[in-house]
LOLUMVEX-275106 format. One record per residue: residue in three letters; x negated, y negated, z of N, C-alpha, C, O in turn. Coordinates in steps of 0.1 Angstrom, whole numbers, padded with zeros to 4 digits, always signed. Each point is the difference from the previous one (the first is absolute). Last residue first. Layout:
ALAXYZXYZXYZXYZ...
//
This chain:
PRO-1024-1797+1839-0006-0004+0007-0008-0010-0009-0009-0007+0005VAL+0062+0014-0010-0012+0007-0009-0012-0009+0012+0002-0011+0004GLN+0048+0024+0018-0013-0010-0006-0008+0005-0009-0002+0012+0002ASN+0041+0011+0024-0004+0002-0014-0009-0008-0010-0003+0002-0012HIS+0024-0020+0057+0001+0013-0004+0002-0001-0012+0007-0008-0006PHE-0032-0027+0029+0011+0000+0000+0002+0012-0005-0010+0002-0007LYS-0021-0037+0044-0003+0019-0014+0017+0001-0002+0009-0002+0009PRO-0031-0045+0007+0010+0010-0001-0002+0009-0007-0001+0000-0012GLU-0041-0035+0019+0009+0001+0000+0011+0013+0000-0006+0011+0000GLU-0017-0033+0037-0006+0000-0010+0012+0003-0011+0012-0002+0004ARG-0004-0038+0035-0001+0017+0000-0007+0003-0012-0002-0009-0007ALA+0018-0034+0013-0015-0002+0003-0007+0021+0003-0011+0005+0000GLY+0056-0025-0017-0009-0002-0011-0014+0001+0009-0010+0000-0007HIS+0059+0023+0019-0015-0010+0008-0006-0006-0010+0004+0011-0004TRP+0044+0017-0012-0012-0001+0005-0012-0008+0000-0006-0004-0010VAL+0054+0031+0002+0000-0013+0004-0014+0002+0008-0002+0005+0011HIS+0029+0029-0050-0012-0007+0011+0000-0014+0003+0002-0009-0008LEU+0032+0035-0023-0011+0012+0002-0010-0006+0011-0007+0008+0005ILE+0059-0023-0024-0017-0005+0002-0006+0011+0009+0004+0003+0011GLU+0037-0002-0052-0010+0005+0012-0015-0004+0002-0011+0002-0006VAL+0061-0021-0027-0017+0001-0001-0005+0007+0017-0001-0009+0009SER+0040+0014-0056-0002-0006+0012-0013+0004+0007-0007+0009-0003SER+0040+0001-0035-0006-0013+0001+0004-0002+0011+0011-0005+0005ARG-0015+0045-0025+0009-0002+0010+0000-0010+0007+0001-0001+0012ASP-0026+0014-0054+0011+0008+0000+0008-0005+0011+0012+0000-0003GLU-0056-0017+0006+0014-0010-0011+0009+0010-0002+0011-0005+0000PHE-0043+0002+0042+0004+0006-0008+0005-0006-0009+0005-0011+0003THR-0046-0004+0027+0007-0004-0010+0008+0016-0004-0007+0010-0003ASP-0025-0030+0046+0001+0014-0011+0011-0009-0003+0004-0008+0008TYR-0040-0013+0026+0011+0006-0004+0000+0013-0011-0008+0009-0003PHE-0021-0037+0049-0006+0005-0016+0016+0006-0005+0005+0008+0008ILE-0027-0055+0019+0015+0013+0005-0004+0003-0012-0004-0008-0010ARG-0029-0018+0042+0000+0003-0014+0009+0010-0003-0002+0011+0004TYR-0008-0054+0036+0002+0009-0004-0003+0014-0019-0006-0006-0010PRO-0003-0038+0045-0007+0008-0006+0004+0014-0006-0008+0009-0003ARG+0029-0038-0016-0012-0001+0010+0003+0001+0011+0011-0005+0003VAL+0009+0021-0045+0010-0008+0008-0012+0001+0016+0001+0007+0010VAL+0000+0011-0063-0009+0000+0013+0010-0013+0008+0005-0010-0006ILE+0004+0057-0035+0004-0020+0010-0007+0001+0011+0000+0008+0009GLU+0001+0039-0052-0008-0009+0011+0004-0017+0007-0008-0009-0002ARG+0023+0064-0033-0003-0016+0006-0003-0005+0006+0002+0009+0009LEU+0006+0041-0040-0001-0008+0011-0006-0014+0003-0011-0003-0004THR+0020+0032-0036+0013-0008+0003-0001-0009+0018+0006-0008+0005GLY-0040+0036-0034+0002-0009+0000+0014-0010+0003+0002-0012-0003HIS-0027+0052+0028+0002+0003-0010-0001-0019-0005-0007-0008+0007SER-0010+0021+0037+0001+0013-0008+0007+0002-0016-0001+0010-0006GLY-0028-0051+0028+0007+0004+0006+0003+0016-0009-0008+0004-0009ARG-0016-0043+0005-0005+0011+0003+0006+0007+0008-0005+0006+0009PRO+0009-0045-0026-0009+0005-0011-0006+0015+0003-0009+0007-0006TYR+0051-0037+0013-0004+0004+0007-0013+0006-0005+0004+0010-0007ASN+0031-0045-0015+0000+0012-0002-0012-0001+0012-0006-0011+0002PRO+0031-0030-0001-0005+0000-0010-0001+0021+0006+0006+0004+0011GLY+0041-0030-0004-0016-0004+0010-0011+0016-0010+0004+0011-0003ILE+0045-0028-0009-0005-0008-0001-0015-0002+0010-0007-0010+0003LEU+0048+0044-0019-0015-0003-0008-0010-0010+0004-0011+0001-0004PRO+0056+0007+0028-0010+0010-0001-0011+0001-0004-0010+0003+0007PHE+0050-0035+0002-0012-0002-0010-0010+0015+0006-0012-0002+0004THR+0052-0002+0022+0005-0011-0010-0013+0001-0015+0003+0000-0012ALA-0012+0016+0053+0010+0010+0000+0012-0004-0009+0011+0006-0001ARG-0050-0031+0018-0005+0013-0010+0010+0013-0003-0002+0011-0004ILE+0004-0050+0034+0000-0003-0014+0000+0013-0009+0006+0004-0011GLU-0006+0002+0053+0013+0001-0001-0002-0008-0015+0009+0002-0008VAL-0047+0005+0034+0001+0014-0004+0016-0009-0004-0006+0000-0011HIS-0016-0033+0025-0004+0003-0012+0004+0014-0003+0000+0003-0012ASP+0020-0019+0051+0001-0015-0009-0009+0012-0013+0008+0006-0007LEU-0021+0011+0048+0017+0004-0009+0007-0010-0011+0008+0004-0009ILE-0053-0014+0030+0002+0013-0007+0012+0009-0007+0002+0008-0009GLU-0002-0049+0035-0009-0005-0011+0005+0012-0006+0009+0001-0008LEU+0002+0006+0051+0015-0010-0008-0011+0001-0013+0004+0010-0006GLY-0029+0009+0043+0002+0003-0008+0014-0002-0007+0007+0010-0004MET-0039-0037+0025-0001+0006-0016+0011+0008+0000+0008-0003-0009
//
């Protein structure tokens, strides 16, 4: 499972906007990908051409809370 998660994360280095926007995120660039049963939340930074992984979250858990998240 760990290698599958890493494969999906590495793809984001080349194609950072491939994941859909996460609607409950703190701002518009927060995105999510699903690698069952995990959800990977990440942010993109066009000015730095980088991606930051915020959480690898098991899908059975409640929704994660992000800093500055709108209720």
